[in-house]
VOGU-3710 file (C-alpha; in Angstrom, 3 decimals, decimal comma):
1> mripsmtavv> -91,136/82,805/281,126  -90,301/81,500/284,559  -88,827/84,064/286,953  -86,221/82,611/289,344  -87,204/82,708/293,000  -85,389/84,978/295,412  -83,823/81,930/297,019  -82,413/80,780/293,686  -80,986/84,218/293,018  -79,349/84,405/296,432
11> vgllvalaav> -77,919/80,888/296,094  -76,493/81,782/292,691  -74,914/84,899/294,157  -73,382/82,898/296,979  -71,919/80,382/294,524  -70,352/83,172/292,464  -68,910/84,887/295,507  -67,646/81,592/296,876  -65,640/81,235/293,671  -63,926/84,498/294,582
21> avqavpvvft> -63,151/83,167/298,039  -61,593/80,027/296,545  -58,906/82,264/295,033  -57,594/82,744/298,586  -55,842/79,354/298,439  -52,111/80,118/298,999  -49,764/79,718/296,033  -46,114/78,963/296,873  -43,086/79,960/294,797  -39,423/79,255/295,524
31> tadgngadca> -36,257/80,667/294,000  -35,869/77,356/292,155  -39,129/77,772/290,213  -39,032/78,936/286,603  -36,647/81,861/286,181  -36,114/82,217/289,922  -32,657/82,757/291,415  -30,783/83,440/294,644  -27,248/84,553/295,453  -25,126/86,471/297,965
41> ilghgtgpgs> -22,612/89,181/297,073  -19,732/90,710/299,029  -18,271/94,196/299,157  -14,865/94,290/300,854  -12,070/96,843/300,950  -10,509/99,703/302,862  -13,338/102,137/302,246  -16,446/102,866/300,217  -15,888/102,217/296,533  -13,137/99,621/297,004
51> qemtnfntgg> -14,980/96,375/296,434  -13,892/92,803/296,042  -16,340/91,540/293,399  -17,167/88,237/295,045  -20,081/85,991/294,149  -20,756/83,185/296,583  -22,302/80,948/293,950  -18,925/80,460/292,282  -16,903/78,825/295,060  -15,547/79,209/298,592
61> gyagdlrvyd> -16,202/77,504/301,890  -19,829/78,605/301,957  -20,562/78,230/298,261  -24,244/78,614/297,544  -25,176/79,928/300,995  -27,090/83,171/301,256  -25,881/85,643/303,840  -26,418/89,090/305,319  -23,919/91,009/307,431  -22,151/94,337/307,797
71> ftynmtdgna> -18,730/93,714/309,268  -16,010/96,231/310,133  -12,581/95,217/311,387  -9,805/97,754/311,869  -11,504/100,110/309,396  -11,728/97,387/306,744  -15,264/97,236/305,424  -17,007/93,982/304,651  -20,643/93,690/303,729  -22,718/90,792/302,401
81> rtylrfnvpt> -26,155/91,146/300,838  -28,567/88,531/299,573  -30,450/88,727/296,271  -33,586/86,697/295,545  -35,739/86,471/292,435  -39,146/84,818/292,207  -40,828/84,002/288,909  -44,476/84,803/289,680  -46,896/85,043/286,720  -49,121/88,073/287,110
91> stwtggnldg> -52,140/85,866/286,412  -51,549/84,278/289,833  -52,658/87,335/291,733  -54,447/89,658/289,292  -57,385/91,291/291,039  -56,555/89,799/294,429  -55,727/91,365/297,762  -52,179/90,242/298,604  -52,017/91,489/302,194  -51,539/87,894/303,360
101> ttltltvksa> -48,352/87,358/301,337  -45,215/86,155/303,167  -41,515/85,798/302,345  -39,680/83,046/304,220  -35,962/82,317/304,643  -34,502/79,322/306,483  -31,534/80,026/308,744  -28,403/77,907/308,430  -26,364/79,658/311,119  -25,824/82,969/312,891
111> sagfgqtnts> -22,942/84,469/314,834  -22,173/87,600/316,826  -20,114/90,545/315,668  -17,617/92,508/317,704  -18,897/95,314/319,887  -22,492/94,803/318,738  -25,764/94,164/320,495  -27,532/90,835/320,040  -29,964/92,251/317,473  -29,514/93,221/313,835
121> ritflglnda> -32,044/94,933/311,606  -32,411/93,095/308,289  -34,197/95,274/305,755  -35,941/93,851/302,686  -35,993/95,879/299,448  -37,956/95,212/296,271  -36,457/96,263/292,922  -39,019/98,415/291,154  -40,480/96,930/288,001  -39,472/99,878/285,847
131> ytggaddnld> -35,768/99,472/286,584  -33,863/97,886/283,678  -30,220/98,561/284,557  -27,593/99,493/281,983  -26,057/102,427/283,864  -23,774/102,614/286,899  -26,576/103,597/289,260  -25,119/101,895/292,336  -21,980/104,105/292,218  -19,611/101,167/292,664
141> npangpvadl> -16,532/103,054/291,409  -14,171/100,052/291,394  -10,512/100,373/290,386  -11,233/99,424/286,781  -13,887/102,091/286,300  -17,694/102,198/286,514  -19,591/98,948/285,935  -23,072/98,967/284,377  -25,733/97,543/286,672  -27,800/94,499/285,769
151> gnnwgetait> -31,572/94,526/285,423  -34,285/92,340/286,885  -33,091/89,313/284,911  -29,659/89,102/286,607  -27,804/85,789/286,581  -26,756/83,893/289,704  -23,131/83,591/288,596  -22,991/87,020/286,934  -24,215/89,321/289,700  -21,515/90,972/291,841
161> wanapghqaq> -21,247/93,820/294,326  -20,345/96,172/291,481  -23,241/95,351/289,131  -26,040/94,321/291,496  -29,177/96,382/290,836  -30,895/98,552/293,408  -28,364/98,583/296,234  -25,924/101,394/296,978  -22,485/99,849/296,479  -20,551/102,581/298,278
171> qdgnssgvaq> -22,595/102,299/301,463  -20,757/99,520/303,255  -19,065/99,053/306,598  -18,738/102,316/308,530  -21,227/104,102/306,280  -24,127/101,964/307,520  -25,815/105,046/308,869  -26,457/106,100/305,259  -29,122/104,471/303,077  -27,803/101,260/301,531
181> wqaanctvlg> -30,168/101,263/298,585  -31,333/103,522/295,751  -34,591/105,065/296,911  -35,637/105,906/293,359  -35,300/102,309/292,151  -36,437/100,316/295,179  -39,361/99,894/297,535  -38,876/99,177/301,230  -40,873/96,017/301,915  -40,225/95,876/305,636
191> fldvgwqsvs> -37,612/94,812/308,155  -36,990/92,195/310,820  -35,034/92,802/314,020  -33,251/89,490/314,536  -31,106/88,411/317,465  -28,276/86,100/316,476  -28,849/84,069/319,644  -32,560/83,688/318,944  -32,114/81,710/315,715  -30,375/78,470/314,830
201> ngsklvlsga> -30,187/75,924/312,044  -33,685/75,480/310,615  -35,216/78,644/312,108  -37,579/80,527/309,811  -37,488/84,267/309,220  -40,842/85,437/307,870  -41,580/88,860/306,408  -45,207/89,848/305,928  -47,293/92,986/305,619  -49,222/95,067/303,126
211> algnwiktdt> -46,069/96,678/301,677  -44,925/93,323/300,280  -48,263/92,561/298,650  -48,693/96,069/297,273  -45,239/95,990/295,691  -45,963/92,646/294,010  -49,076/94,140/292,442  -46,942/96,716/290,604  -45,135/93,964/288,686  -45,714/93,471/284,962
221> dglltiflvd> -43,067/90,955/283,843  -43,484/88,131/286,359  -39,983/88,646/287,839  -39,705/89,831/291,444  -36,236/90,778/292,738  -35,842/91,229/296,492  -32,569/91,955/298,262  -31,586/92,065/301,934  -29,238/94,448/303,724  -27,989/94,602/307,306
231> qkvpiasdwy> -28,554/98,030/308,833  -25,855/97,748/311,488  -25,502/100,823/313,714  -21,780/101,659/313,970  -20,149/102,403/317,297  -18,377/105,672/316,522  -15,931/105,429/319,431  -14,840/101,864/318,688  -12,636/101,058/315,695  -12,889/97,334/316,428
241> qggnsfffys> -16,409/96,291/315,611  -18,447/94,015/313,410  -22,040/93,236/312,632  -23,815/89,985/313,401  -23,693/87,421/310,590  -26,703/85,495/309,279  -26,474/82,608/306,813  -29,486/81,188/304,972  -30,102/78,175/302,768  -30,349/78,710/299,021
251> hdgamagsps> -31,964/76,502/296,395  -28,600/75,244/295,136  -26,543/75,023/298,328  -26,284/72,394/301,055  -30,008/71,578/300,971  -30,424/71,455/297,196  -33,301/69,088/296,470  -35,137/70,018/299,683  -37,639/72,772/298,746  -38,766/73,290/302,342
261> fyptltlapl> -35,379/74,985/302,950  -35,495/77,253/299,885  -36,391/80,947/300,007  -40,165/80,952/299,597  -42,739/83,521/298,542  -46,277/82,530/299,518  -49,103/84,443/297,877  -52,339/84,262/299,813  -54,859/86,334/297,819  -57,680/87,397/300,109
271> peptaamlll> -61,238/88,093/298,960  -61,690/91,800/298,362  -63,690/93,454/301,212  -66,645/94,175/298,912  -66,919/90,533/297,872  -66,641/89,361/301,452  -69,380/91,724/302,611  -71,679/90,635/299,788  -71,042/87,013/300,683  -72,051/87,644/304,276
281> agagvlglrr> -75,075/89,709/303,222  -76,239/87,013/300,836  -75,914/84,377/303,518  -77,940/86,582/305,855  -80,736/87,064/303,306  -80,907/83,341/302,623  -81,048/82,581/306,338  -83,807/85,150/306,849  -85,957/83,663/304,047  -85,582/80,199/305,519
291> rrn> -86,739/81,429/308,910  -89,774/83,127/307,343  -90,656/80,028/305,389
//
């Protein structure tokens, strides 16, 4: 029986580990892929709990546009939040390190609010995989009574301020100093401090970081819901104020048919540290044998 040489063994190891490294090729998903979705919702009224159940996918001057703002005018609260869903099969990332994952939005326009600084903090929340909806967890309390929240498989034309999962419906306008999401049902993925003057049509907002990748790895059904809120800091002494407004392209709005403008989730699985170290060690052993020979 022929025993493989050390060189052959090392080469075989390098080939196997290289296969692991190949998995680092980025995989791109948009909200138009599979069961993906995107939509913006509006809460508007004279105080927390008084919401106008508006869905921007169903009409209006900005139909289809995504948006994020927290606007207060003469004690009238207005707040827009964006919901995204990506259909990402778990087989895409199983066993990989997703620290290189990014979420990208393309800006359509931005404008200043009243009495605000140039910068807004846009926070990204991930709906936890275990949340299925069915109860009035967002405490919407509209005039017609509690509305059951949707689950991860919400519809673009069905989701409203009252039934959107994960967010806190009563925390709008002047209550921005209070958490705008349900801590038990969401994971904070990160935030971006964005100046309305620093972005324009076509600008890209990119969220990255380990929190995003780690949250994705908790998924079991291939559906990833992410929503955005504006954490405006109210000016207590000024009744006339408003947050900066940010509008983004959706997959079915003005740039429908142009995927480069769609909300995009890019998975970039990285080789696990152990595999990478073995790859380097194997290369070193092979190089050492060649020098000795």
